[in-house]
C-alpha positions, 0 to 999 in steps of 0.5 A, spaced: 327 595 440 320 599 441 324 603 448 329 606 442 324 607 437 320 612 442 326 615 445 328 616 438 321 618 437 322 624 443 328 626 441 327 627 433 320 626 431 316 632 435 316 637 431 321 642 431 325 646 426 331 643 422 336 647 422 340 648 415 346 649 419 350 644 422 352 646 428 360 648 429 362 646 436 362 639 437 366 633 440 371 630 437 367 624 436 362 628 432 368 631 428 371 624 426 364 622 424 363 627 419 369 626 416 367 619 415 372 617 421 378 619 417 378 613 413 378 617 406 384 621 409 388 614 411 385 610 405 389 616 401 395 616 404 396 609 405 394 606 399 391 611 394 399 615 393 403 609 394 399 606 389 400 612 384 407 612 385 409 605 384 403 605 378 408 612 375 414 608 376 412 602 372 410 606 367 416 610 367 421 603 367 415 600 361 417 605 357 424 607 359 426 599 359 422 595 355 419 599 350 426 602 349 429 595 348 423 594 343 423 599 339 431 601 339 431 592 336 427 594 330 430 601 329 438 596 329 433 591 324 430 596 320 437 600 319 441 594 318 436 591 312 436 598 310 444 598 309 444 590 307 438 593 301 444 596 297 447 591 296 442 587 292 443 589 285 438 584 281 444 584 277 448 575 277 454 578 275 455 581 282 451 575 286 456 571 283 462 575 284 460 574 291 459 567 291 467 567 289 469 571 293 466 567 299 469 560 296 476 564 296 475 565 304 472 558 305 479 555 302 484 560 304 481 559 311 481 551 310 488 552 308 491 556 313 488 550 318 491 545 314 498 547 316 
């Protein structure tokens, strides 16, 4: 440990001017080290980009499939209730006529089944 500390002091600890710009002509290992051993590029290519594509496709499927079905069902129920609301007049005579018509249809269906 002491030998390593002494070697580091001899190489870097003396009073030398520290260059402002990094040297350009360096080994490929130094280039790789400066670029964090290309781990950012690897993580982006292997994990981040496919994850983004997967997320976008899932969001698209959710918006078109699941939300589309839920919103379509809500529109169907809202439209049907709007049409059925017109049948409610508030007059007892119209409700009695509807019940009479239903009873006639029921009796006719029972008579047809018996024959």
